[in-house]
C-alpha positions in Angstrom: 0.0 0.0 0.0 2.8 2.4 0.8 4.4 1.9 -2.5 1.2 2.6 -4.3 0.6 5.8 -2.3 4.2 7.0 -2.8 3.8 6.4 -6.5 0.5 8.4 -6.6 1.9 11.2 -4.5 4.8 11.6 -7.1 2.2 12.4 -9.6 1.9 15.9 -7.9 5.4 16.4 -9.1 4.3 15.4 -12.6 1.5 17.9 -12.5 -1.4 16.3 -10.8 -3.6 18.2 -8.6 -4.0 17.4 -5.0 -7.8 16.9 -5.2 -7.0 14.4 -8.1 -4.5 12.6 -5.9 -6.9 12.5 -3.0 -9.6 10.9 -5.1 -7.2 8.4 -6.7 -5.9 7.4 -3.1 -9.3 7.7 -1.4 -7.8 10.2 1.1 -9.0 13.7 2.0 -7.4 16.6 0.4 -6.0 17.6 3.9 -4.4 14.3 4.2 -2.6 14.3 0.8 -1.4 17.9 1.7 0.0 16.7 5.0 1.6 13.6 3.3 3.1 15.8 0.6 4.6 18.1 3.2 5.9 15.4 5.3 7.6 13.9 2.2 9.4 17.2 1.7 7.6 17.9 -1.6 8.1 21.3 -3.0 4.5 22.7 -3.3 3.4 24.8 -6.5 1.9 28.2 -5.6 -1.7 28.3 -4.9 -4.1 29.8 -7.5 -6.9 32.3 -6.8 -10.0 30.7 -7.9 -12.2 33.5 -6.4 -14.0 36.2 -8.5 -12.0 38.4 -10.6 -10.7 41.6 -8.9 -11.4 44.9 -10.7 -8.1 46.7 -11.1 -7.6 49.8 -9.0 -7.5 53.1 -10.9 -4.3 55.1 -10.8 -4.4 58.6 -9.5 
């Protein structure tokens, strides 16, 4: 089981998303994040998925 989990988590470094890995491993997203951090994985920057911000006007 650990080899399968380790292989799946390496998918993150290949571009897979944490939610995809969580679904594949049947773990929660939080657990996958924790496991990735414990393994010393360099995390990609988070994307802002919220509503678009209106640019501020310059004075």
